[in-house]
N, C-alpha and C positions, 0 to 999 in steps of 0.2 A: 286643570290647566296649569296652575301654579306648581303642582307636584311634578308635572312633566317638564316644565322649564327648569326646575331644580335638578331633575335627573340629567337633563342635557348639560347643564352647567357643571355638574359633578363629573360627567363623562369627559367633557372638554378639559376640566382641571386635571383629571387623571392622565389624559393624553399628553398634556403639556409637561406634566411631571415625568412621564415615561420618556418623552423626547429629550428632556434635559439630562436624563440619566444615561442614555445610550451614547456610545462613542461614534465618531464618524465611520470607523471600520465596521461596527455593528450595523450602522445605517446602510452601508454599501451592501452588506450581506442580506439585510431585510429587503431592500429595494430589488435586488436580483431575484430572490426567492418569490416575492410577491408578483413580480413581473411575469415570471414563468407560470405561476399559479393562475394569474389573470389570463394569460394566453391559453392555457388549458381550458379555462371556464368559457371564454368567449368563442374559441374556435371549435371546441368539443370534438376532439379526435375520436375516430371509431376503432373497430377491431383491426389488428394488423394482418398482413397477408402472408406472414411467415408460418407460424404454427397455431395461430389463434383458433382457426376452424377445427383442426384436429383436437386441440385441447378442450374446446367446448363440447365436442362430440364425446370425448372420453368422460368428461364431467357428467354429462347427461346419462350416459350408460351406467355410471357409478350410482347416481342418485335414483335411477330407475330400477336398480337392483340387478342389472344385467351383467355387471362386472364388479367383482369385489376389489378391495385395495390390493390383496396379494395377486389377483389376476392382472392388474395393471402393471405391477412390478415384474411378474413373470413374463408378460408380453414384451416389456422393455428388454429383459434379458434375452429372450428367444429371438425376437425380431430385429432389435437394434443392437444387441450385444452391449448393453449399457445397464448401469445400476444407479438409479436416481430417485430414491424414495421421497426425498424432500421436494423434488420437482413435482411429483405426482400428488403429494399432499397439497401443494400450492394449486395444482390444477383442479382438484376436486372441490377445494374451498373457494377459489377465486372465480373460476369460470362458470359457476352456477349463478353468479351475479350478472344480471342482464345489462348493466350499465358500465361500459368500458371507461367512461370518464371517471367514475369512482375509483377504479383500479389504477388509472394513471395518477390520480391525486395520492392514492395510498403509496404507490411506489416512489413518487417524487418526494412526498413528505418524509418517508423513511430515509431516502437518499440524502435529503437536506440535513437530517439529524446526523447521519453518518459522516457528512462533510464536517460537521462540528467536532466529531470524534477525531477525524483526521487533523483538525486544527490543534487539538490537544496533543496528538502524537508529534506533530511538527514542532510545537512549542517545547515538548519534552526532549526531543532528540537532536534538534538543530540549534546552532548558535544564533544569537540575535542578528549578526551581520548588519547591525544598524537599524534593522526593521523592528518595529515594536512587537511586543507579545500580542497585542490586539490585532495587528495586521496579519500575523501568522495564524491566529486562531480563526479569524472571520473572513479575511479577504483572500489570502493565498489559496485556501482550498477551492475557491471558485476558479482558480487558474487551471484546475483539472480539465475544465471544459475546453481549454485551448488545445488539448489533445483531442481532436475532433471525434474519434471513435467513441470517446467516453459517453457522449449523449445517447448512444444506443442503449445504455443501461436503463434510460428513462423513456425511450422511444417505443420499445416493444414490450408488451405485457408478458410475452412468452420467453423473453431472453433469460437464459439460465445464469448468465454472468452476474446478474444482480445478487445471487447467493454468495458468489465470491466477494463482491464488493461489500455486502452487508456483514456477513458472518466472518469473513476474513479480516475486515477492519476491526471488528470487535475482538477477534482473536489476537491481533497484533497489539491492541491497546491493553488487553489483559496481560500479554507477555511483557510489555513495558512496565506495567504495574508490579508484575511478579519480580522483576529484577530490581525495581526501585525499592520495593518493600520487603524483599527477601521472602516472598510469600509463595508457598507451594499451592495454596488455594487458588490464587490467580493463575498459576502455571497450569493447573488442571483445567481451569476455565478456558485458558487460551487454547489448549490442546483439544478440548471438547468442541469449541467453536470452530476450530480449524477442520475438525472432522465433519461438522455440520455443512461447511462449505463444500466438502467433497461429496456429500450425499445430494447436493444440488447440482453440481457439475464436476466431472472427473478431474479437470485441471486444477481444482481447489487443492489437490495434493501438493501443489507448489509451496504452500505454507509449511508443510511438514519438512520438505527438503531444504527450504531456505532457513528454517529454524535449526535444522541439523547442521547446516553449514556454519551458521553463526555460533552455535554451541561449541563446535569443534575449534573455531578460531578463539573463542573465549578460553577454552581449556588449554590451548597451545600457546596463545600469545597474550591476550588481554588480562585473563585471570581476574575478572571483575566479580563473578559470583560462581565459584566452582560447583557448589552443591546444586544450584538451579541448572547450570549447564550440563552437568552429568546426567540428570534425570531427563532434561530436554533432548539431549543427544540420543540417549538410549530409546526413549519412547518414540521420538520422531523417526528414527531409522527403522525400528521394528514395525511401527504402524505404516510408515510410508512404503517400505518395500513389500510388506504383506499386502497392502492395497494394490500395488503394481502387479504382483503375481496373480492376485484375484482378477484384476481387470484383463490381463493377458489371456486368462483362461476363458473369458466370456466374449472376447472380441469376435465379431462376425456380423454378417448382414450389413447394416448401415456402417458399422465401424470396421469392416473387413479391410477397407482402404488404409486405415491407420495401421492395422496389423501387418499388412503386406509391405509397408514402408519401414518397418522396424528392423532394418539391417544397416550396418555401417556404411556400405557402399552407397546405398540410396540416400542415407542421411547426409553424407558428405557432399553428394551431388546437389541435394536440396539446399544445403547450407551455403553453397556458392551462389545460389540464385534467389536468396531471400530478398524481400522488398527493401527499398532504400530506407523506409521508415524504421524497419527493424534493425538495419545496420546502424542508424543514428542512435536507436535505443541502446544497442550493445555498446556503442561508443560512449554514451553518457554513463552507462553502468561501469565500464572499464575505467573511465577518467575519474569517476567517483571513488572507486576502489584504490586507484593510484594516489589520489589526493589524500584519502584517509591514511594510507600507508606512510605517505610523506609526513603527515602531521604526527602520527604515532611515534615514528622513529626520529622525528625532528624536534624542534623546540616548541611546537605548538600542540603538545599532547592534550592540554586542557581544552582545546578547541573542539575535540572530537569525542562524541559519545559513540562507542563502538557498536551499540545496538542499531545505529543508522545503517550499518553494512547489510542488514537484512534487506533493505530496499534494492540496492544494485544486485545482490544475490538473487532476489526474487525475480527481477526482470530477466536476468540471463536464464534462469531455470524455466521460467514461463515460456520464453521464446523457444527453448529447446523442446519443451513439451508439445508446443504447437507444430514444430517442424515437420513431423510425419504427416500432419493433416493439411497444413497450409495456413494462410493468414487472412481469411475473410475479415472485413472491417469490424464486424460486430464482436469477433473473438478478441480483438485488441483492446476492448473497453477496460478490462481490469488493469491494464498497464498504466493508465493515466496517473493515478496517485503516485505510483512508484517512480515514474519518469519525472513528474513535476517536483516531487520531494527531492530527488537527486539533483535536479536543476537548481533548486533553492540552495541546497548544500554547496554546490559549486559557486553560485552567486555570492553566498555568505563567506565562502572561503577566500575568494580571489578579488572580490570587488573592493576598491578603496572605500574607506569608511567616511569620506567627506559627505556631509549632509545633503548638498545639492545633488550628488549622484544617487544617494539613497532615495531622495524625494522623486527624482526622475525615474528610477526603477519602479517605485511604487505606482507612480502615475501611469507608466507604460503598462504595468500589469492590469490596472483598472481599465484602461482604454481597451486592451485586448479582450478582457473578460466581457465588457459590454458590447464590443464589436461582434464577438461570437454570439452573444445573446440575441442581438438584433438581426444578424445576417445568417446565422446557422440554426440556433435553437428554435426561435419563433417560426421561421419558414418550415422547419421540419415538423413542428406541431401542426402547422397548417397543412402540410403534406399528408399527415395521417388523417386529418379531417377531410381532405380531398378524396381519400379512399372510401370513406363512408358515403360521401356525396355521389361518387361515380357508381357505387352499388345501387343507391337509390335511383339514379338516372337510368341504369340498365333495366331495373324492375319496371319503371314507368314507361320507358320506350317499348319494352316487350309487351306490356299490357295494351298499349295503344296500337302498336304495329308489330305483331309477333314476327320473328324472323331469326336469322342466324347471326351470331356475334363471333368475331375473330379477335384473338389477342396474339401478338408476335412474340418470339423468344426475346431475351434468353432466360426469363424467370418463369418456368413452368408452374411453380408454386403460386404465382400471381394469377395465372389463368384458372387454376383449381380453386383458389380462394374466391375469385370473382364469381365462379359458377356456384360454389357452395353457399356463399352469403346471399346471392341473388336468386338462387334456384332457377337460373336461366342457363341453358347449355352454352358453353364457351369453347370454341375451337381454337386450339393452339397451333399456329401455322406461321412459317416464315415467308411463305409466298401465297398469294391469293389470286386465283384465276378462274376461268370458266369450268375447270375440273372440280373445284370444291365449292363453287357458288352456283346456286340455282336461282335464276332471276324471276322465278315464279313466286319467290318469297323475298321479303326484305333482307338486306345484308348490311351489317354494320362492322366497322373497324373500331375496336376499343384500343387506345394506345396511350402510354404515358411517357414521361421523359427518361425512364429507366429502360424502356424497351429498345431492342435492336431495330434497325431499319427493316421494313417489310416491303417485299416486291409485289407491286400491283400490276398484273399483266392482263390486257384486254378489259381492264376495269379502271374506273377513275373515281376519285372522291367527289361526290356530287354536292353535298352540303354538310355543314357542321351541325350535327343534331344536338350536341352538348359539349360544354367545356368548363373546366375550372382551372385553378392555378397550375396543375400538373397533369391533367388528363384531357383527352378529347375523344369524342365519339363521332365518327363520320358515317354518313349514308353512302353506300357503294352502289354504283351503276355500271352497266355493261357498255364498253366502247371498244370496238375492234381496232387493233393497231396501237392502242394506248399502253405505255409501259412506264412505270414510275417506281423509284425506290424512295419510300417515304419514311422519315424519322422525325419525331417530335423533339425539337430543340428549343430550350428556354433561355432567356437572357441570363448572363452570369451575374451573380451578386458581387459585392465588393471583394470579399475574401477569395472567391473563385477567380476573379480577374487578376488579383495579386498572384495567386498560385499559377494561373495560366501564363502570366508575364514571366515569372521566375523560371518555370519549366521550359519555356520556349527560347530562353536566352542561349 
């Protein structure tokens, strides 16, 4: 008993020592990370409804010996017109693990470490602007979550953009070190890591093109490290354009849409209609470049590290790469670090250096970060847990009262995932009536907050068989003359209310 008390006292003493040593900025970072990890543990999110089922199926076929790794790559080439060996390595290793919670923890823990790498990059590339080095290293990287698509990196196990975030960040850090230390070893590391990001998702080629753009600027204007820039420009251009030529030869099937849009007329038309969020991103990139030019040719040259220009160049090139495909929310996730780093640069460049203003800016960033944590991140973890729960509910209902289940548009992948994870047939339909319902068997409507309105004709919602935070399952009954357009709407959270107010003005 005495030894146990001694152990507890020693542990408490070490904890007190640790708490004395950490700064308040480190404490903010730790609290944020532990809160997210705790939410994962308590809510226990399940498999996603985007690509998780297909990925688990591929992993099973691989481990059963029915498909080899080259077979998986060849199928990707032939069916999807894509080349993603790193993705398939992830699939065969990760999706054989039956516990999605472990994979969420793994992705988030890796992402939390990468955020600290970004903290180092920010500290290296950007001026103080009155904000401390500790704030830049530990707190400001959390502001990436204020660009809301960024959370998709950690929300979906299947999301390929995590490879761009992880390997691309390491590549950029190695590039910074190569210029700082005049090191060709770090340069080859940066280029190798950039290539790894490409093997996970094609848009990772953005790193090679943005590196080439910076190297050209350095050779023509900045002349910071001519030797490094010459090699960087040569290798990035050759590798980048070789990869583009290769990709253009395999585009087809799933990626035929991208190939068909690769002409100037279509691209110019699409450029006129890009979402407002992308216009803002281009504006931030443009303003950052103009500010950097003003400092370089003005009296504040010492304020600018030219390497920072990779960030706005990266944003513009990435948006142009997405242009032929479009801008689904999850594809925008990799933009977050580059947008927020550019915003930091503009804040540091133009904000007066009075301490009250600096303290106010830091406080505002922390408030925004924790508002996003409580109002966006935790609810989205809960939403993934709701998917697991609704699958379990479908299985239980079908076991007790076998019948027909319906799910409305517009996400057909969701209907397929519900069916595959539950092994219960799910009918995808925008309208439900006596033509597709037989009342000799039970009928259920499965609906969530992302589904479109479904038309119920000569049918009514009799009783609510199941509900959680974002899903409902209704028992359907026949009723002549009854017609309803039903959509599940949920109360807006604080950030959604703010957005609704601003967009309705």
